[in-house]
N, C-alpha and C positions, 0 to 999 in steps of 0.2 A: 271673711269679712271683719272690720275690727268692732267692737262690743266693749269699748269703758266699763269698769265696772264700778265706779267714783257716781255712775251715772243714774237714774233713773229714766224710763221709759214710758211710753204707749204702746197702746196696739197699732196706733195708724202712723209709729215711725217718728215721733219726735222724742229730742232729749230734754232733760233737765238735770245742771249742773247747780247745786244749790250751797250759796254760797252766805253764809249765816239766814239772814231774812230774806235777802235777794237768790234769784235764781236765775240764769242764765238759760237760753231757750236757742231752738236749731231742729234739723234733719238730721235722722240716723245716715249712717255708710251704706246700711239696705237702702234707703228710701233714694236716696242719689244715685247709686247704682241701675237701680228700677227705672229712673228716672232717663237716665243715658246725659246726656249732655245740657245740661243747663244756658238756658239762657236770657231768662229775665227772673227778677223777682220782686215782687210788690208786697211790702208792709202794708198793711190793709189801716192800719189804725196809726196813731200817735203818741208821742211822749206827752205822759200826764193821761191820758186814757185809761178808763179799769175797765178790764175786760176777765170773763169766768171761764170757769173751764170747761173746753168745749168746744169755745167761740173758735173763729175764727180769726186767727193775726196776718196771717199773710198768703200769697199764693208763689206756686212754685214754677215757672214753666221750663219745659225742655223741648230737644228738637220732638221728642217721643209724645207729650202730652202735659198737663197743666194739673196740680195736685193744691188743692187746700193744705193748708198747717192750721193744726190746731191749739189751743192752748192749755196744754198738760196740768198745768192750777193757775187758780183765779188771781190777779194781781196788777199791782201801775205800772204799764209801761215806764221805765226809767232810763232806760236808754234803747235807739235803733243802730243797727250796724248800718250805716250810711256807704261803708263800702263794697256792699254787696250789687245796689246800684249800677254802679262802676264793672265791676267784676261779679257778674253770678257766678262764675267757674270756679270760683272759690268754695263753692259747694260741696263740688266734685273732689278738687282737691284735701281740701282740709274740711272734714262736715262738722267734729269738735272741736277744731280751733279759730279759725283766725272766720271760720263760715256762721259764727253766731248769729241769730237772727234777732231776739228780741233781749233785754235784760229787766225784768220786773221786780216790784217790792211785793212779794208774796202776802194776799191778803187773809188763806184759808191754807196754811201749813200742812193742816192735816189728810189732804188731799194728796200730797206724796205717797200719802200710805196705798193708797190706790192703785199708784203705777208700778211698776216690772221691775225688779232688780236686773242687771247683768242677764244674769243666767236664765232668767224668766221669759226676757227678750228673746234673746237667743231659740230660745225651744218653743217658740209661735212656730204654728204648722203656716209654711209658704208655700205658694201656689209654683213651681219651678217648671 
């Protein structure tokens, strides 16, 4: 499983790439692997919406299950990856690149301190 060192992670398998005051959000390689073939992605918020850390921002459905995606940090949505509506399989193919879900302007960057670094994320106990 890939776990890029330049990202922050949640225990719920979301990742955050910090770009100044902005952040890009997606789900991890581990999450897409556990879900298997992703068939549908729904972003449940809109550009301009402000969401708090822990709020649901998307739902990812696969042939096996559906999973909520939670905001790793609070912020205002400034972009939504529209490509996922027509090509949800991008999450399986490139979870850390083309398959980002949201871009936000962070409102509480101190929440990043609550997240895991790559080593911390890799050390989480997993049910296999």
